[in-house]
C-alpha positions in Angstrom: 9.7 -12.8 -0.1 12.3 -10.2 0.9 12.9 -6.8 -0.3 14.7 -8.1 -3.4 12.1 -10.3 -4.6 9.7 -7.1 -4.2 11.8 -5.0 -6.2 12.0 -7.8 -8.9 8.2 -7.9 -9.1 7.9 -4.2 -9.5 10.6 -4.3 -12.1 8.8 -7.1 -14.1 5.5 -5.3 -13.9 6.8 -2.2 -15.4 8.8 -4.0 -17.9 5.7 -5.9 -19.4 3.6 -2.6 -19.1 6.2 -0.9 -21.3 6.1 -3.5 -24.0 2.3 -3.8 -23.9 2.1 0.0 -24.4 4.6 -0.1 -27.2 2.8 -3.1 -28.8 -0.5 -1.0 -28.9 1.2 2.0 -30.3 2.4 -0.6 -33.2 -0.9 -1.8 -33.6 -2.5 1.6 -34.0 0.4 2.5 -36.5 -0.4 -0.7 -38.6 -4.1 0.3 -38.5 -3.3 3.7 -39.8 -1.1 2.4 -42.7 -3.7 -0.1 -43.7 -6.4 2.6 -43.6 -8.3 1.0 -40.7 -7.8 3.8 -38.4 -7.7 7.4 -39.7 -6.7 10.7 -37.9 -3.5 12.2 -36.9 -1.3 8.9 -36.2 1.2 10.9 -34.2 -1.5 12.1 -31.7 -2.9 8.7 -31.4 0.2 6.9 -30.7 2.4 9.4 -28.7 0.5 8.6 -25.3 1.4 5.0 -25.7 4.9 5.6 -26.8 5.3 8.1 -23.9 3.9 5.5 -21.3 6.1 2.9 -22.5 9.2 5.0 -22.3 8.4 6.0 -18.7 7.5 2.6 -17.6 10.8 1.2 -19.2 12.8 3.9 -17.1 11.0 2.8 -14.0 11.9 -0.9 -14.9 15.6 0.2 -15.3 15.6 2.2 -12.0 14.3 -1.0 -10.1 16.9 -3.2 -11.9 19.6 -1.0 -10.8 18.2 -0.9 -7.2 18.4 -4.6 -7.0 22.0 -4.7 -8.4 22.9 -2.2 -5.4 21.2 -4.4 -2.7 23.5 -6.1 -0.1 23.4 -9.8 -0.7 23.9 -10.6 3.0 21.7 -8.3 5.0 18.5 -10.4 5.1 17.1 -12.0 8.3 14.7 -14.5 9.2 10.9 -13.4 8.7 10.3 -12.2 12.2 6.8 -12.1 14.0 4.6 -9.2 12.6 3.1 -8.9 16.3 6.4 -8.3 18.0 8.1 -6.0 15.4 8.9 -2.4 16.6 9.7 -0.9 13.2 7.5 -1.9 10.0 8.1 -0.5 6.8 5.1 -0.3 4.3 5.6 -0.9 0.5 2.9 -1.3 -2.2 2.7 -4.0 -5.0 1.0 -3.0 -8.4 -2.5 -4.1 -7.9 -6.0 -2.8 -9.0 -6.8 -2.2 -5.3 -4.7 -2.6 -2.2 -1.6 -4.9 -1.7 0.3 -3.5 1.2 3.5 -5.5 2.0 4.9 -5.1 5.5 8.6 -5.4 5.9 11.1 -5.6 8.7 14.2 -3.3 8.6 16.5 -6.1 7.4 14.4 -6.5 4.3 12.5 -9.6 5.4 8.6 -9.9 4.8 6.5 -9.6 8.1 3.1 -9.7 6.5 0.5 -8.1 4.0 -2.7 -6.4 3.9 -4.6 -7.1 0.7 -8.1 -6.9 -0.7 -10.0 -10.0 -0.5 -12.2 -9.3 -3.6 -9.4 -8.4 -5.9 -10.7 -8.5 -9.5 -8.9 -7.9 -12.8 -11.7 -5.4 -13.8 -10.8 -3.3 -11.0 -7.9 -1.8 -13.0 -10.5 -0.1 -15.3 -12.3 1.7 -12.3 -11.0 5.2 -11.7 -9.7 6.0 -8.2 -12.4 8.6 -7.5 -14.8 5.9 -8.1 -12.9 3.1 -6.3 -12.7 5.2 -3.2 -16.5 5.1 -3.0 -17.0 1.3 -3.1 -17.3 -0.9 -0.2 -14.0 -2.9 0.5 -13.0 -6.2 2.4 -9.4 -6.4 3.3 -7.5 -9.1 5.3 -4.1 -9.0 7.2 -1.8 -12.0 7.0 1.6 -12.8 8.4 4.5 -13.9 6.2 3.2 -17.7 6.1 -0.2 -16.4 4.7 -2.0 -17.1 8.2 -5.0 -14.8 8.6 -4.7 -12.5 11.6 -7.5 -9.9 10.9 -10.3 -8.9 8.6 -11.3 -5.2 7.9 -14.6 -4.3 6.3 -15.0 -0.6 4.7 -18.5 0.5 4.2 -19.1 2.3 0.8 -19.1 6.2 0.9 -16.7 9.2 0.7 -15.5 8.9 4.3 -13.9 5.6 5.9 -16.4 3.7 8.2 -14.7 0.3 9.0 -15.3 -2.6 11.3 -12.4 -4.6 12.5 -12.5 -8.3 13.3 -10.1 -11.0 14.4 -9.3 -14.2 12.5 -12.6 -15.8 13.9 -14.6 -13.0 12.5 -15.4 -11.4 16.1 -15.4 -7.5 16.3 -12.5 -6.0 17.9 -12.8 -2.4 17.1 -14.2 0.2 14.4 -13.2 3.4 12.9 -15.2 6.4 11.6 -13.4 9.1 9.8 -14.0 12.8 8.7 -11.9 14.2 6.1 -11.1 17.9 5.5 -8.8 19.5 2.9 -6.0 19.9 5.4 -6.3 17.0 7.8 -8.1 13.8 8.7 -10.1 13.5 12.0 -11.9 10.5 13.1 -12.1 8.0 16.1 -11.2 4.5 16.8 -13.6 2.6 19.1 -13.2 -0.5 21.1 -15.6 -3.5 20.5 -18.1 -2.1 22.8 -18.2 1.2 21.2 -16.2 3.1 23.7 -14.1 5.8 22.4 -10.4 4.7 22.1 -7.9 6.3 19.9 -8.9 9.9 18.4 -7.4 10.6 15.0 -5.8 13.9 14.1 -3.5 13.4 11.3 -2.3 16.0 8.4 -4.1 15.2 5.0 -0.6 14.7 3.4 -0.2 11.8 5.9 3.7 12.4 5.9 4.1 12.2 9.7 1.6 11.6 12.6 1.1 9.8 15.8 -1.8 7.8 17.2 -2.4 7.7 21.0 -5.2 6.6 23.1 -7.6 9.2 24.8 -5.6 8.7 28.1 -2.5 9.8 26.3 -0.7 6.4 25.9 1.2 6.3 22.6 0.6 3.6 20.3 2.5 4.2 17.1 4.1 6.9 15.1 4.1 7.1 11.3 6.9 8.7 9.1 8.0 9.3 5.6 11.1 10.9 4.2 13.8 9.8 6.7 15.3 6.5 7.8 18.6 5.2 9.4 21.5 4.7 6.8 21.5 1.0 7.2 17.9 0.9 6.3 18.4 3.0 3.1 20.5 0.2 1.8 17.3 -1.9 1.2 14.4 0.9 1.0 13.7 4.0 -0.7 14.1 7.1 1.4 10.3 7.9 1.3 9.2 4.4 2.4 6.6 4.7 5.3 7.8 3.7 8.4 5.3 2.5 11.5 7.1 2.6 14.8 5.1 1.0 17.5 5.7 1.6 21.3 7.1 -1.5 23.2 4.0 -2.2 25.2 1.4 -2.4 22.3 -0.4 -5.7 22.3 -2.1 -7.7 19.2 -5.5 -6.0 19.0 -4.2 -2.5 19.0 -1.8 -3.5 16.1 -4.6 -5.0 14.1 -6.5 -1.7 14.7 -3.5 0.4 13.4 -3.0 -1.9 10.3 -6.6 -1.5 9.6 -6.3 2.5 9.9 -3.3 2.3 7.4 -5.4 0.0 4.9 -8.2 2.7 5.0 -6.2 5.7 4.6 -3.5 4.5 2.3 -5.7 2.4 -0.1 -5.0 4.2 -3.1 -1.3 4.9 -2.5 1.6 3.4 -4.5 5.4 3.4 -4.5 
């Protein structure tokens, strides 16, 4: 997958949602005409019509974005564990489908829910946030790299395993109205990376207790060349050059835990 195919999926999803919503409005109208449904039909159908219009507008926005994309700017799928800059995008899903792209628009990998069920579309976010979750990190070929198990509850408490199921780290979170506090631990329970991020999650850095910078996260700005393929508010992870596999897996897990109800 590349960024063009991603935009096409988003466009198709909104197009189908638009017509489904419009179809429901038509069914309610027919039910009203045949006296099967009573009440003010305008009030009943207007939310569906409004939702249909909004979804169709989003569909057209993405269709136009696809047309504006350059045709010759896609590189080969690079190695997720070597990439310095990684852009985060979200596919429509009942829980988490976080796609990881290189700046050239090629897919690096994905973080996704292992237990993605259709009925999760029906669960409100404030309830879904309290449920236990199991995520997995895969590369662009679908090869499993890491697993993330988040316990149920209001605050994220996550165990991080490698592809063989061995513990490589953990994360415990404390949230306030203004910021997110927490600690990332090594596999032996040693404190490793303190977390001090703003609640808005627009920009932050993560470093070890010794001051060694691991990664920075930023939204709202990107180089002009990247802006030809991605929206300006696309989140960007920038890893330091020395970061090895396990710290990367840890950071991806932190992103999964804190962004699990975000969408583009």
